[in-house]
C-alpha positions in Angstrom: 58.1 45.2 83.0 55.0 43.3 82.5 51.3 44.7 83.7 51.4 42.6 86.4 54.2 43.7 87.6 53.1 47.5 87.2 49.6 46.8 89.2 51.6 44.9 91.9 53.4 48.7 91.7 50.3 50.8 92.0 48.8 48.4 94.5 52.1 49.0 97.0 51.6 52.8 96.3 48.5 53.1 97.6 49.2 51.7 100.6 52.2 53.6 101.5 51.5 56.4 104.5 51.7 59.9 103.7 55.1 61.2 103.9 56.7 64.6 102.8 59.6 62.5 101.6 57.5 60.0 99.1 55.5 61.3 96.3 51.8 60.0 96.7 49.8 58.4 94.2 46.5 60.3 93.5 44.8 57.5 90.7 45.6 55.0 88.5 44.0 54.6 85.3 44.6 51.1 83.0 43.4 51.4 78.8 44.5 49.3 76.2 47.8 50.8 75.7 49.2 51.9 78.8 49.0 52.8 82.7 48.4 56.4 83.3 49.7 57.3 86.6 48.3 60.9 88.1 51.0 61.4 91.0 51.2 64.4 93.6 52.9 67.4 92.0 56.7 68.0 93.4 57.4 71.7 92.4 60.9 73.2 92.5 62.2 70.4 89.7 65.4 69.6 92.3 65.2 66.4 91.2 65.3 66.7 87.7 68.5 69.2 87.4 70.3 67.2 89.8 69.5 64.1 87.7 70.5 66.1 84.3 73.5 67.5 86.1 74.7 64.0 87.2 74.3 62.2 84.4 71.8 59.8 85.4 69.4 60.4 82.7 69.5 62.1 79.4 68.0 65.7 78.8 65.5 64.2 76.0 64.5 61.6 78.9 63.9 64.3 81.5 61.8 66.3 79.0 59.4 63.7 79.3 58.7 64.4 82.8 57.9 68.2 82.0 
């Protein structure tokens, strides 16, 4: 994914309506090496647990989100 794709996704996320089923983007900051996204806190961890048990992601990948 290139930086223009990320910028486009951020622009789309900023225009999404508030919804209980969409995680909101609070802020996006870009430096020379990365784009940092500040997202709404989603408590419960159900998606992470389900992703792990369904084999969607490996444990090492999921730990990056904690």
